[in-house]
C-alpha positions as CSV (number, residue, x, y, z in Angstrom):
1,M,115.6,117.1,46.7
2,W,117.6,115.4,44.1
3,L,119.8,112.4,44.5
4,L,122.3,111.5,42.1
5,V,124.2,108.3,42.0
6,A,127.3,108.0,40.1
7,R,127.9,104.4,38.9
8,T,131.4,103.1,37.7
9,P,131.5,102.5,33.9
10,P,131.5,99.0,32.8
11,P,135.1,97.6,32.1
12,D,136.3,97.4,28.7
13,A,135.3,94.4,26.2
14,Q,137.9,91.9,25.7
15,H,139.5,92.2,22.4
16,W,140.0,89.1,20.2
17,R,140.9,88.7,16.6
18,G,138.0,89.6,14.3
19,R,135.9,91.3,16.8
20,R,135.9,94.5,15.0
21,W,134.3,93.3,11.8
22,L,131.9,91.2,13.7
23,A,130.8,94.3,15.5
24,A,130.3,96.3,12.5
25,V,128.0,93.5,11.2
26,D,126.2,93.5,14.6
27,A,125.9,97.2,14.5
28,L,124.4,97.4,11.1
29,A,122.1,94.4,11.4
30,W,119.8,95.6,14.1
31,P,118.9,99.0,12.5
32,L,118.6,97.3,9.1
33,L,115.9,94.7,10.9
34,W,114.0,97.8,12.1
35,V,113.8,99.3,8.6
36,L,112.8,96.0,7.1
37,V,110.1,95.5,9.9
38,F,108.5,98.8,9.2
39,G,108.9,98.6,5.6
40,Q,106.9,95.3,5.2
41,A,104.0,97.0,7.6
42,P,100.6,95.5,6.1
43,M,99.0,99.2,6.5
44,P,100.5,102.6,5.5
45,L,102.3,104.1,8.4
46,G,102.3,107.8,7.2
47,I,105.1,109.7,8.7
48,V,105.9,107.0,11.2
49,G,107.7,104.9,8.5
50,P,110.3,107.7,7.3
51,V,111.1,108.9,11.1
52,V,111.8,105.2,12.1
53,V,113.9,105.0,9.0
54,S,115.7,108.1,9.7
55,L,116.1,107.2,13.3
56,A,117.4,103.8,12.3
57,V,120.0,105.4,10.1
58,L,121.3,107.6,12.7
59,C,121.4,104.8,15.2
60,A,123.5,102.8,12.8
61,I,125.8,105.5,12.1
62,G,126.4,105.9,16.0
63,R,126.7,102.1,16.5
64,L,129.1,101.7,13.5
65,H,131.4,104.6,14.7
66,R,131.6,102.6,18.3
67,A,132.0,99.3,16.8
68,L,134.9,100.4,14.6
69,W,136.8,103.0,16.5
70,L,135.7,102.6,20.1
71,N,135.6,98.7,19.8
72,H,136.4,98.3,23.4
73,R,133.2,100.1,24.5
74,Y,130.9,98.1,22.0
75,W,128.8,95.6,23.4
76,F,127.0,92.9,21.1
77,T,123.3,93.5,20.6
78,T,122.7,90.0,19.3
79,W,124.3,88.2,22.3
80,R,122.0,90.2,24.8
81,W,118.7,89.9,23.0
82,G,119.7,86.4,21.3
83,R,119.6,85.1,24.9
84,V,116.5,86.8,25.7
85,A,115.1,85.2,22.6
86,A,116.4,81.8,23.4
87,V,114.7,81.8,26.7
88,L,111.4,82.7,25.3
89,L,111.7,79.9,22.7
90,L,112.7,77.4,25.5
91,V,109.5,78.6,27.5
92,G,107.2,78.2,24.4
93,A,108.5,74.7,23.7
94,V,108.1,73.5,27.2
95,L,104.6,75.0,27.3
96,K,103.9,73.2,23.9
97,L,105.0,69.8,25.7
98,V,103.1,70.3,28.8
99,T,99.9,71.6,27.9
100,P,97.5,68.9,26.2
101,A,96.5,69.4,22.7
């Protein structure tokens, strides 16, 4: 038996001055980061490298479209993952302070 649950869509993002261009930078930065990470791999990646690059370009095109023309539906990736990285850095700093050298 299949159970389908329909969720309500999230509300539109708030509009503020400069949001569209900052969203465009955010939309292009993350796929570019993936291309740079896989480009600096210490070993040959074979077919995986070009596949990751092509998927990153496709994601960048979709994200840029949403950031520029559907800006009310774009949510910042940097804000979401930046919080996760900040929490991990805070936990690491606390562990470094608590554990004896």
